[in-house]
Steps between C-alpha positions, in 0.01 A plus 500: 500500500642838406529745783368850479857635526616278212208618283576869571874442440426326164275790403773746580773313320280492191462883505794663319374854568514427877860380478592819313330716769669317785845518353477868418446588869696231680788528255531867562472449877784245504721731297432802720549307826830353369621861418396619843681226683816551291545844635401401857778294650335529848214281387612180683538696823171681443330173434622346824384818684154473340479131596603579854248789537214279384605197708531727812144636451353158435665363819361793699176543312274554800722770637516698178130463432420643832754779454361586164145505618583727792688754285244489219220579748710775646521654151121503472454183305241235575644149504284194418602131521387230258576135549366405152464656166119506533529686827726758339249550221213540743698767693575694179137482383372612845744804493377593148135471600550718806664759272198467263743425226361457149841458333846411616837528328748222556882500467652175389516248784567128468358452848170650381500239222589221744209576731247558222444871565403597134216241510393603848462866385308397197261288705452794735395723210797730539668619174870408495745697296842348452750781487820318403529502122552132465219423750274734302580304185416160654185645659378599158587156370356319795820313562676420828862624534763283323803641686540660839684803368366531143141370532422544127823338380294257294358784285673630192502867411254427216262331734510787747426745222193301404380494864538880525316558170205290636478635855644857513282796441775694321758243389676722237729346238674248734787502257775498759537387860501869608158543327363195684619636835336831418171323422514318827567828684199663338289209599611462856589851632145600567432176687811560712358831618138378548572180700363483855756244620856412385638148568865404484733230603829543672860416399612541856352571839729709726474377855668794688289767330177318407549624134416314179745503203378469138706504186365570146638628172180681391398705799167322497537392865532863614186601299328194650581577859498882517184647344233264653360565849593148605822305444497123569823296506481122474834334587627154591653479845837392352552850348650634825837653528640654827577851383521740207865424469420134459238585241754692297736207507218276374402754231849479346445130465141518378528755226826366344363144502159603361586754228872550500468861621667658799174640635141515380363841388257505800599365843248625757463458872141539619465567864148566640213719368522872416609714795400858577681723252550230237396605152387158392466140613224270619281582792499128607796263477430128551751214500374144464770255613433156338622161610326274243728200562827680581528384864412149375799522273715561798373181658550300180865584455454768229626801697764560230225562251370785716821692405354553149480875401304435183770624255416249223861419422445126541215520246716687246778235514277189530533286185144363564329833561662647189339231293147491645444831672316563817141395415598139455570475873130571578591687816563850621875445524671340203850382436736349761383715789138416411583128483615518858232744631190360334494156670548677836215746430244286315587138610721222371248310297382798289855624431698177469588561127683824574807375686545240230507773236869568570829374361678580831779668302541753792492833299218620718706463813804650338316830409280521812594824683429342846651161420187285534597139434218443251621169356533355850144613596368360175664162569343512846149531346583203262599289797167578672309414179680167489437422866132579467458293186421787268734376226325314217540131484692522170752735658557276794548192269739705283711605795499146638637381164756771495606412857527131397737598215717748682564245780640267235755717309580239238126471417458877496786550263369224275157660484646850435712363216204325346292824522773693330505252211119518458459880521674589162240287323244771574721790412463716192780742427647453840178576694230275648151635463312187603597187694319239708498577876636847436187694426559734791826608348403517138147632499604865491872484408745281314761294692857488362610152383787365720831565337718260695497213757365518848649749753688220678638359174622848393644561843703178491635577156609850602651375823737270307640791302 
C-alpha cells in the first residue's frame, strides 16, 4: 500500500516546475550562506556559544519562563499560558472578540501555522490578512507554507503574477518583481492601517526585559504590530534567551544561516503597550506562551531539538527536500528539522514516513547554527519505529536477509558480485532507467551502470599496488 507521503513525493518528483522553483531559492540561499561563512571565521565559536545559550535556557526553562513573565507584566503586557495549540487559538480568538475585531493582520509565524491559527480565525469569522509577501501569495493560492523562511518557495514568478492578476484590485503590469511588490503594497497597505488587531510570532523572548524580538526583511511585522489597537504575540516556550546580549549573539547566527546577510533590514524589540508620550504603538500587548508538546519533548530525550531557531539552513542543504519541496512532508515543518519535530508534535504513527525520508548524509547537522545532531535524532525515531513494529513486513524481511548476508562475508561478496554482473544487462548508454527490485531508485531518475567490481574487490586491487 502506497503511503500518503510516498504519493505526495511522487507527485512532487513528477513536477519539473516545482523542482525549478525550489532550486532557484535554495540554491541562492546555499551560495549566500557559504559566502557569509567564508568571511566569518568566528562561526565555529559563535555556533558553540549559540548551542550553549539554548542548552542553558532549556535546562533552566522554568526559571526563565517565570523571569520573562514577571518582566513582561512589569512592562504592561498581559501574559497567557497555553498547554495545547487549541488552547492558544482559543485565547487569541477571545482577545480578538473582546476587542470587537473584524479584521486582523498577521506577520509570518510558523507557530501560528503549527497551532492552526489561520483556520481558527476563519472559523471565528474574523478576516485574516497575511502581511508577509510570501504568506500573502500562498493565502491567495490557498496553499500551506512550503518552507519556514520562504513560504511561497514552490511558486514561480510567473505563477505569482497570475495570482496577482486574479486577486488584486490594481495589479498593474506585473512585468518585474518590483512591479509585483508594488501591486502587493497597494493591495495590503490600507488593510494594515484598518486592522483592529495585529498578530505576530517571536524570534526570541528576552527574559530579563520581558521584550519580544522579531526579524523581517519587509517591515511587515512593524506595520502589523504598531498601527492596530491590540498586538498579540504567539510564541513557543523554547524561544527564550536570558538577555538582549544573548539575543544579539543568536541573531548573528540566525540571519547568516537563513539568508546569508549580516543582519535583517528590520530587527525590532517589542516591550509592552504604548506608554504615555509614545506617538504610536498598541494600547494592549498580549503574549501567548505555547507549550504544545515542547515539555513532552524534554521528557522524550529531544531537548536538543528545542535549540532550533528556525533558520531553514537544514532545508536548503537537504538533498531530499530539494527534490520534493515542503508540501510532500504533509506537516507544518518540512525537511530534516520537520522530520524530527513532527513525530514529537503529532505522534509517531502519523509521521513515521518522515524520519525515513533521509539519507543521513549529515549536511543538515553540518550547517545547523546551533549544532543540532539531526541525523542522530532521526536514527532515534527509526529505532522507536522498529521497536513498536511500525516497519512494514517487507522492510523487516529485507533487513533480515541483509543481516544474514553481512554476517557471512563470503556470501555477501558473492551476492554483490553476481548483482554487478546482472545490472549492466539493464543499462542503456551507461544508465539504468528500469530494473527489477529497483523501482524506488529508477522511477524518477536514472541510475549509473556500475563501472567496475565491488568496493571490496577494487580495494584489494588497489591495496596490492
